[in-house]
VEXDREN-2710 file (C-alpha; in Angstrom, 1 decimal):
% VEXDREN-2710
k/r/px/py/pz
1/UNK/182.1/87.2/162.4
2/UNK/182.5/85.9/159.1
3/UNK/180.4/88.0/157.3
4/UNK/179.3/91.5/157.5
5/UNK/175.7/92.0/159.2
6/UNK/172.8/92.7/157.3
7/UNK/171.8/95.9/159.2
8/UNK/175.5/97.6/158.4
9/UNK/175.3/96.8/154.6
10/UNK/172.4/97.3/153.9
11/UNK/169.9/100.5/153.4
12/UNK/167.1/101.5/155.4
13/UNK/165.0/102.9/153.1
14/UNK/164.9/100.1/149.9
15/UNK/166.3/97.4/152.4
16/UNK/169.0/96.5/149.2
17/UNK/172.6/96.7/149.9
18/UNK/174.2/99.9/149.5
19/UNK/174.6/101.3/146.4
20/UNK/177.0/105.1/146.2
21/UNK/177.0/105.0/149.7
22/UNK/175.8/108.6/151.9
23/UNK/176.4/109.2/155.1
24/UNK/175.0/111.7/157.1
25/UNK/176.6/113.8/160.0
26/UNK/174.1/111.8/162.6
27/UNK/176.3/108.0/161.4
28/UNK/173.1/106.8/160.1
29/UNK/173.7/105.8/156.2
30/UNK/172.0/105.5/152.9
31/UNK/171.8/104.9/149.2
32/UNK/172.8/108.3/147.7
33/UNK/169.3/108.1/145.4
34/UNK/167.7/106.9/148.2
35/UNK/168.3/109.9/150.1
36/UNK/168.0/112.3/147.7
37/UNK/164.5/111.1/146.6
38/UNK/163.3/111.4/150.2
39/UNK/164.8/114.6/150.7
40/UNK/163.2/116.3/147.4
41/UNK/159.7/113.9/148.6
42/UNK/159.7/116.2/151.8
43/UNK/161.3/119.1/150.8
44/UNK/163.4/118.8/153.7
45/UNK/166.9/117.6/154.5
46/UNK/166.5/115.2/157.4
47/UNK/167.3/111.8/158.1
48/UNK/164.9/109.1/157.6
49/UNK/165.6/107.1/160.5
50/UNK/167.0/110.0/164.1
51/UNK/164.7/112.4/162.5
52/UNK/167.7/114.7/163.0
53/UNK/168.3/117.9/159.8
54/UNK/171.1/117.9/158.5
55/UNK/171.9/121.3/156.4
56/UNK/174.1/119.1/154.5
57/UNK/175.5/115.2/154.3
58/UNK/178.9/114.1/154.1
59/UNK/180.3/113.6/151.2
60/UNK/179.8/110.1/149.8
61/UNK/182.3/107.0/151.1
62/UNK/184.0/109.4/153.6
63/UNK/185.0/108.2/157.0
64/UNK/183.0/110.1/159.7
65/UNK/186.2/110.5/162.0
66/UNK/189.0/111.4/159.7
67/UNK/187.0/112.6/156.7
68/UNK/188.8/109.6/154.6
69/UNK/187.6/107.8/152.1
70/UNK/186.7/104.2/153.5
71/UNK/188.8/101.2/152.0
72/UNK/188.3/98.3/154.4
73/UNK/185.4/96.8/156.4
74/UNK/185.7/95.8/160.4
75/UNK/184.1/92.2/160.6
76/UNK/184.2/93.3/164.7
77/UNK/182.8/96.7/164.6
78/UNK/180.6/96.0/161.7
79/UNK/181.3/99.4/159.6
80/UNK/183.3/100.8/156.8
81/UNK/187.0/102.1/158.2
82/UNK/189.3/104.2/156.2
83/UNK/193.3/103.2/156.2
84/UNK/193.7/105.7/159.5
85/UNK/191.4/103.7/161.5
86/UNK/193.1/100.7/160.7
87/UNK/196.1/102.3/162.4
88/UNK/194.3/103.0/165.2
89/UNK/194.0/101.5/168.4
90/UNK/190.3/101.3/168.6
91/UNK/190.6/98.7/165.6
92/UNK/193.8/97.1/167.2
93/UNK/193.7/93.2/166.1
94/UNK/190.6/93.7/164.7
95/UNK/190.2/91.6/160.9
96/UNK/189.4/93.4/157.8
97/UNK/188.0/92.4/154.1
98/UNK/187.5/94.6/151.5
99/UNK/184.5/96.4/150.5
100/UNK/183.9/94.7/148.2
101/UNK/184.5/91.4/149.8
102/UNK/182.1/92.5/152.7
103/UNK/179.4/93.0/150.1
104/UNK/180.0/89.5/148.4
105/UNK/180.0/87.1/151.7
106/UNK/176.5/89.1/152.7
107/UNK/175.3/88.6/149.6
108/UNK/176.5/85.1/149.7
109/UNK/175.4/84.1/153.3
110/UNK/171.8/85.4/152.5
111/UNK/171.5/83.6/149.8
112/UNK/172.7/80.0/150.9
113/UNK/170.3/81.1/154.1
114/UNK/167.9/81.6/151.8
115/UNK/168.3/78.2/149.9
116/UNK/168.4/75.6/152.3
117/UNK/165.5/74.0/152.9
118/UNK/165.7/72.2/156.7
119/UNK/165.4/73.8/159.7
120/UNK/168.4/73.8/162.3
121/UNK/167.6/73.4/165.8
122/UNK/167.7/76.8/167.9
123/UNK/169.5/74.9/171.1
124/UNK/171.7/72.1/169.6
125/UNK/172.3/73.1/165.9
126/UNK/171.4/70.3/164.3
127/UNK/168.6/69.5/162.0
128/UNK/165.3/69.5/163.0
129/UNK/164.4/65.2/162.1
130/UNK/161.4/64.4/164.6
131/UNK/158.5/65.7/165.4
132/UNK/156.9/65.9/169.3
133/UNK/153.2/65.3/169.2
134/UNK/152.8/66.3/172.9
135/UNK/154.2/69.8/171.8
136/UNK/153.1/70.3/168.5
137/UNK/156.9/70.9/166.8
138/UNK/160.1/69.6/165.1
139/UNK/162.9/68.5/167.5
140/UNK/166.1/67.6/166.8
141/UNK/167.6/64.0/168.2
142/UNK/169.5/65.8/170.6
143/UNK/166.0/67.1/172.5
144/UNK/164.4/63.8/172.5
145/UNK/166.5/63.8/175.5
146/UNK/166.0/67.1/177.4
147/UNK/163.9/67.2/180.4
148/UNK/161.6/69.3/178.9
149/UNK/160.7/66.1/176.7
150/UNK/160.5/63.9/179.1
151/UNK/157.5/60.9/178.2
152/UNK/156.9/62.6/175.0
153/UNK/156.2/60.4/171.7
154/UNK/158.0/61.8/168.2
155/UNK/157.4/60.7/164.6
156/UNK/159.8/61.5/162.2
157/UNK/159.4/65.0/160.5
158/UNK/158.9/63.3/157.6
159/UNK/155.8/61.3/159.0
160/UNK/154.3/64.5/160.8
161/UNK/154.3/66.3/157.6
162/UNK/152.7/63.4/155.8
163/UNK/150.0/63.5/158.9
164/UNK/149.7/67.2/158.2
165/UNK/149.2/66.7/155.2
166/UNK/146.0/64.5/155.7
167/UNK/144.8/66.5/157.6
168/UNK/144.5/69.4/155.2
169/UNK/143.3/67.9/153.2
170/UNK/140.5/66.7/154.8
171/UNK/139.9/70.4/156.0
172/UNK/140.4/71.4/152.3
173/UNK/137.4/69.0/151.8
174/UNK/135.8/70.1/154.4
175/UNK/136.1/74.0/153.4
176/UNK/135.5/73.2/149.8
177/UNK/131.9/70.9/150.8
178/UNK/130.8/74.3/152.9
179/UNK/131.9/76.5/149.8
180/UNK/129.4/74.3/147.8
181/UNK/126.7/74.9/151.1
182/UNK/127.7/78.6/150.5
183/UNK/126.7/78.7/146.9
184/UNK/123.5/76.7/146.8
185/UNK/122.7/79.3/149.6
186/UNK/123.8/81.8/147.3
187/UNK/121.9/80.4/144.7
188/UNK/118.3/79.9/146.7
189/UNK/118.4/83.9/147.7
190/UNK/119.8/84.6/144.0
191/UNK/115.9/82.8/143.8
192/UNK/114.6/84.2/146.4
193/UNK/115.8/87.9/145.8
194/UNK/114.3/87.6/142.2
195/UNK/111.1/86.8/143.9
196/UNK/111.8/89.5/146.5
197/UNK/112.5/92.2/143.4
198/UNK/109.0/90.7/142.1
199/UNK/106.9/91.3/145.3
200/UNK/108.6/94.8/146.1
201/UNK/108.0/95.6/142.4
202/UNK/104.9/94.4/142.3
203/UNK/104.0/96.3/145.6
204/UNK/105.5/99.6/144.5
205/UNK/103.2/99.8/141.4
206/UNK/99.6/99.2/143.2
207/UNK/100.8/101.6/145.9
208/UNK/101.3/104.3/143.2
209/UNK/98.5/103.3/141.5
210/UNK/96.6/104.0/144.6
211/UNK/97.5/107.1/145.1
212/UNK/97.1/108.2/141.1
213/UNK/93.3/107.1/142.7
214/UNK/93.6/109.2/145.6
215/UNK/94.8/112.2/143.6
216/UNK/92.4/111.7/140.8
217/UNK/89.7/111.5/143.2
218/UNK/90.5/115.1/144.7
219/UNK/90.9/116.2/141.6
220/UNK/87.8/115.1/140.3
221/UNK/86.1/116.6/143.2
222/UNK/88.1/119.9/143.1
223/UNK/86.6/120.4/139.8
224/UNK/83.8/119.3/140.5
225/UNK/83.4/122.2/142.9
226/UNK/84.9/124.8/140.9
227/UNK/82.2/123.9/138.3
228/UNK/79.4/124.5/140.8
229/UNK/81.3/127.8/141.5
230/UNK/81.4/128.7/138.0
231/UNK/77.2/127.7/137.4
232/UNK/76.4/130.0/139.7
233/UNK/78.5/132.6/139.1
234/UNK/77.1/132.6/135.3
235/UNK/73.4/132.0/136.2
236/UNK/73.3/135.7/138.5
237/UNK/75.0/137.4/135.9
238/UNK/72.1/135.4/133.1
239/UNK/69.5/136.7/135.6
240/UNK/70.5/140.7/136.2
241/UNK/71.2/140.5/132.5
242/UNK/68.2/139.6/131.4
243/UNK/65.9/141.3/133.5
244/UNK/67.8/144.6/132.6
245/UNK/67.1/143.7/128.6
246/UNK/63.2/143.0/129.8
247/UNK/63.0/146.6/131.1
248/UNK/65.2/148.0/128.5
249/UNK/62.5/146.1/125.7
250/UNK/59.5/147.5/127.9
251/UNK/61.1/151.1/127.3
252/UNK/61.5/150.4/123.9
253/UNK/58.0/149.9/123.3
254/UNK/56.5/152.8/125.1
255/UNK/58.7/155.2/123.4
256/UNK/57.6/153.7/120.3
257/UNK/53.7/154.3/121.2
258/UNK/54.6/157.2/122.0
259/UNK/56.2/158.3/119.3
260/UNK/53.3/157.1/117.2
261/UNK/50.7/158.7/119.3
262/UNK/52.5/162.4/118.2
263/UNK/51.9/161.5/114.4
264/UNK/48.1/160.5/115.3
265/UNK/45.4/163.5/115.0
266/UNK/44.5/165.9/117.3
267/UNK/41.0/164.2/118.2
268/UNK/42.2/161.4/118.7
269/UNK/45.3/162.4/121.0
270/UNK/42.7/164.3/122.7
271/UNK/40.5/161.4/123.0
272/UNK/42.9/159.1/124.4
273/UNK/45.9/161.2/126.3
274/UNK/44.5/160.6/129.5
275/UNK/44.7/156.8/129.5
276/UNK/48.2/156.8/127.2
277/UNK/50.1/158.9/129.3
278/UNK/49.2/157.1/132.3
279/UNK/50.3/154.1/130.6
280/UNK/53.6/155.5/129.8
281/UNK/54.2/157.0/133.0
282/UNK/53.8/153.9/134.4
283/UNK/57.4/153.5/136.8
284/UNK/59.7/150.8/136.5
285/UNK/61.9/150.0/139.1
286/UNK/65.7/149.9/139.0
287/UNK/67.1/146.2/138.4
288/UNK/68.7/145.0/141.4
289/UNK/72.9/144.9/141.0
290/UNK/75.1/141.7/141.9
291/UNK/77.3/142.2/144.4
292/UNK/79.6/140.4/146.0
293/UNK/77.3/138.6/148.6
294/UNK/75.4/137.3/145.6
295/UNK/78.0/134.2/145.9
296/UNK/77.1/132.2/148.9
297/UNK/81.2/131.2/150.0
298/UNK/80.2/129.1/152.6
299/UNK/77.9/126.9/150.4
300/UNK/81.5/125.9/148.8
301/UNK/84.1/126.2/151.7
302/UNK/82.0/125.6/155.1
303/UNK/81.9/122.1/154.4
304/UNK/84.2/121.2/151.9
305/UNK/87.0/119.6/154.2
306/UNK/84.2/117.3/155.6
307/UNK/83.0/116.3/151.9
308/UNK/86.4/115.6/150.8
309/UNK/87.1/113.5/153.4
310/UNK/84.1/111.2/153.2
311/UNK/84.3/111.0/149.6
312/UNK/88.2/110.2/150.3
313/UNK/87.2/107.5/152.8
314/UNK/84.8/106.1/150.3
315/UNK/87.5/106.1/148.0
316/UNK/89.7/104.7/150.2
317/UNK/87.8/101.9/151.5
318/UNK/87.6/100.4/148.1
319/UNK/91.1/101.2/147.4
320/UNK/92.7/99.2/150.3
321/UNK/90.6/96.4/150.9
322/UNK/92.3/94.3/148.6
323/UNK/95.2/93.1/150.0
324/UNK/97.1/90.0/147.4
325/UNK/97.8/87.3/148.4
326/UNK/102.0/85.7/147.4
327/UNK/102.9/82.0/147.4
328/UNK/105.9/81.1/149.4
329/UNK/108.7/79.1/147.3
330/UNK/110.1/78.0/150.3
331/UNK/106.8/75.7/151.0
332/UNK/106.1/74.1/147.4
333/UNK/106.1/70.9/147.5
334/UNK/109.7/69.2/145.1
335/UNK/106.9/68.4/142.9
336/UNK/105.6/71.7/142.2
337/UNK/106.8/74.7/140.9
338/UNK/106.0/78.4/141.4
339/UNK/105.7/81.4/138.7
340/UNK/108.5/84.0/139.0
341/UNK/105.3/86.4/139.2
342/UNK/104.7/84.0/142.9
343/UNK/101.0/83.7/141.6
344/UNK/100.7/80.6/139.9
345/UNK/101.6/76.9/141.5
346/UNK/101.7/74.0/138.4
347/UNK/102.4/70.4/139.1
348/UNK/106.0/69.9/137.0
349/UNK/106.8/66.4/137.3
350/UNK/104.8/63.0/137.9
351/UNK/106.7/60.8/140.8
352/UNK/106.6/57.4/139.9
353/UNK/105.7/55.8/142.9
354/UNK/103.8/58.6/145.0
355/UNK/104.3/58.9/148.4
356/UNK/101.4/57.9/150.8
357/UNK/99.8/60.1/151.1
358/UNK/100.1/62.5/148.1
359/UNK/99.2/66.2/148.8
360/UNK/101.5/68.4/146.9
361/UNK/100.8/71.7/148.2
362/UNK/102.8/75.4/148.7
363/UNK/101.1/78.0/151.1
364/UNK/100.8/81.8/150.8
365/UNK/103.7/84.1/151.6
366/UNK/102.0/86.2/154.9
367/UNK/99.7/84.5/157.8
368/UNK/96.9/86.3/159.4
369/UNK/96.1/86.7/162.9
370/UNK/93.3/89.5/162.1
371/UNK/91.1/91.2/159.9
372/UNK/88.9/90.3/157.0
373/UNK/91.0/88.9/154.5
374/UNK/90.2/87.6/150.8
375/UNK/91.2/86.5/147.8
376/UNK/90.2/84.8/144.3
377/UNK/91.9/81.2/142.7
378/UNK/91.5/80.5/139.0
379/UNK/90.7/76.2/139.2
380/UNK/89.5/75.7/136.0
381/UNK/92.4/74.2/134.3
382/UNK/92.7/71.7/137.3
383/UNK/91.0/68.8/137.6
384/UNK/92.0/67.9/141.6
385/UNK/92.6/70.7/143.8
386/UNK/91.9/71.9/147.6
387/UNK/92.0/75.2/147.9
388/UNK/91.7/77.1/152.2
389/UNK/93.7/78.0/154.8
390/UNK/95.3/75.5/157.3
391/UNK/97.6/76.6/160.9
392/UNK/101.1/77.8/160.7
393/UNK/101.9/74.4/163.4
394/UNK/100.0/72.0/161.2
395/UNK/102.7/73.1/158.1
396/UNK/105.4/73.1/160.9
397/UNK/104.6/69.5/162.0
398/UNK/104.5/68.5/158.1
399/UNK/101.0/68.8/157.7
400/UNK/98.7/65.8/155.6
401/UNK/96.6/67.6/154.5
402/UNK/94.2/64.5/155.5
403/UNK/93.8/65.3/159.3
404/UNK/95.8/68.9/159.7
405/UNK/93.8/71.6/160.9
406/UNK/92.4/73.2/157.9
407/UNK/89.8/74.6/156.2
408/UNK/88.6/73.5/152.3
409/UNK/86.7/73.1/149.5
410/UNK/88.3/70.4/147.0
411/UNK/87.1/68.8/143.6
412/UNK/87.6/65.8/142.7
413/UNK/87.2/64.7/138.6
414/UNK/88.8/61.5/139.8
415/UNK/87.0/60.1/142.7
416/UNK/90.1/58.6/144.2
417/UNK/89.4/59.8/148.1
418/UNK/87.3/61.2/150.5
419/UNK/87.8/64.7/151.4
420/UNK/87.2/66.3/154.9
421/UNK/86.8/69.2/153.5
422/UNK/83.7/70.5/151.3
423/UNK/83.7/68.8/147.9
424/UNK/81.9/70.8/145.2
425/UNK/80.5/68.6/142.2
426/UNK/81.2/70.8/139.7
427/UNK/84.6/72.7/138.7
428/UNK/83.9/76.5/138.9
429/UNK/86.2/78.6/136.5
430/UNK/86.9/81.0/140.1
431/UNK/86.9/80.4/144.1
432/UNK/86.6/83.2/146.1
433/UNK/88.1/81.9/149.6
434/UNK/87.2/85.2/152.3
435/UNK/88.6/84.7/155.9
436/UNK/87.4/86.4/158.4
437/UNK/89.3/85.6/161.0
438/UNK/88.1/87.4/164.3
439/UNK/84.2/86.0/163.9
440/UNK/85.7/83.0/163.5
441/UNK/84.3/81.8/159.2
442/UNK/85.6/81.0/156.1
443/UNK/83.5/81.4/152.9
444/UNK/84.0/80.1/150.2
445/UNK/81.7/81.2/146.8
446/UNK/81.7/81.1/143.3
447/UNK/83.3/84.1/142.2
448/UNK/81.5/84.2/138.7
449/UNK/77.8/83.2/139.4
450/UNK/78.6/84.7/142.5
451/UNK/77.0/82.2/144.4
452/UNK/78.3/80.9/147.8
453/UNK/79.9/76.9/147.6
454/UNK/80.6/76.4/151.8
455/UNK/81.3/78.4/154.8
456/UNK/82.9/77.3/157.9
457/UNK/82.7/78.6/161.6
458/UNK/85.3/78.1/163.8
459/UNK/87.4/79.6/166.8
460/UNK/91.0/80.7/165.4
461/UNK/93.1/80.3/168.3
462/UNK/96.5/80.5/166.0
463/UNK/97.9/82.0/163.0
464/UNK/96.3/80.7/159.5
465/UNK/98.0/80.7/155.9
466/UNK/96.6/80.1/152.9
467/UNK/96.9/76.9/151.0
468/UNK/96.9/75.8/147.2
469/UNK/96.7/71.7/146.7
470/UNK/96.4/70.9/143.5
471/UNK/97.6/68.0/140.7
472/UNK/97.2/70.3/137.8
473/UNK/97.8/74.1/138.2
474/UNK/96.2/77.1/139.9
475/UNK/96.5/80.6/139.8
476/UNK/96.2/83.5/142.1
477/UNK/94.2/86.4/140.5
478/UNK/95.2/90.1/140.9
479/UNK/93.0/92.7/141.2
480/UNK/93.3/93.5/137.9
481/UNK/92.6/90.3/136.4
482/UNK/89.2/90.2/137.5
END
């Protein structure tokens, strides 16, 4: 062997050629500084490889057998040896190098192997100049004639590399297209996330507002009950005080009359004495003082919960009957733009050659398959609009509003076409849509003048969604806008 082995010349800690060699009693070798640092971190003197404790390592650069300083490197045994080792039977006919020469040879071999760009066949020690297409691996010229490659096809290594480069370029192109697609999805998600956030924020505000209304109603009921209780207290006290004061006033007058009689002449005193005595001796009952029993507790507490429940049910019915409709941007026609608050749809561009038929519309974000629902739409700024409900399946099939299953009212200031739904002659400011799914009715009314426009009667068999069709703009009104 012409060069020192990597394992024998490199420190197992830093993986570099030994610097200031240190040999432990277990014969494992390290850089002095690596071992010192390892022991300092672990606070225990043990071998990093075998974990054998060492109260004291051998002095650096000392032969393990003869405790002499190593002078040479044995190529056959791949270890450092002292001069006594060189002359021993164990090293008869062995080849030796200087320690410096062994380290230099190792470094040169390492650098040479790393600089070689061409791979060598492990079987024939030849350059890998060909590529086996069946085994998909590089081979040398002698591998071509081996039994393992019988009837195989080969390419030059450069040609195979070019082929793989083209494949890699194709893969990169595919990956880039995939990344672009994912970036588009990310952009769509960010847009959806913005709408989701608005919808959540709006709903949260409505929840807070509705609970505030409930709390306000409870507070009003509490204050009303307390006020009635205090009013009864004042009435009891006032009545008792007035009765006592009335009797005191009567007694005061009697005392005054009696004192005046004492100052009268004897004839007058004797003449009217009998009548006067009977008058002042009229007994007056002591006023009855109120007790705790005077307060009718059952009047306030007996029906308190039932009264509150009734009041709260009325409030809840008024609060929760309104559920807003939000537009779904994903269903909007390409020519339509939906506002960030999901309430306004507007036609942004007019096609040069519109599709036939051309009915740009957008759906509400939630479908209905039970219950009662209503929403108001501001239509005054649109000269051509249709609003109503359509079946979910119609939209999925790519609905043509002229032929799809829908129940709607329509206004056309241009008299462009005959509409299958109900057409209004005058454009109202606002239209209210009232859907009763269970009874199968859809009512349309002018919510400003409170006049009925039209009512459809049908039997719903699947989910229906609000839809909004316009060539201008429409706005769904919130509860606060009405």
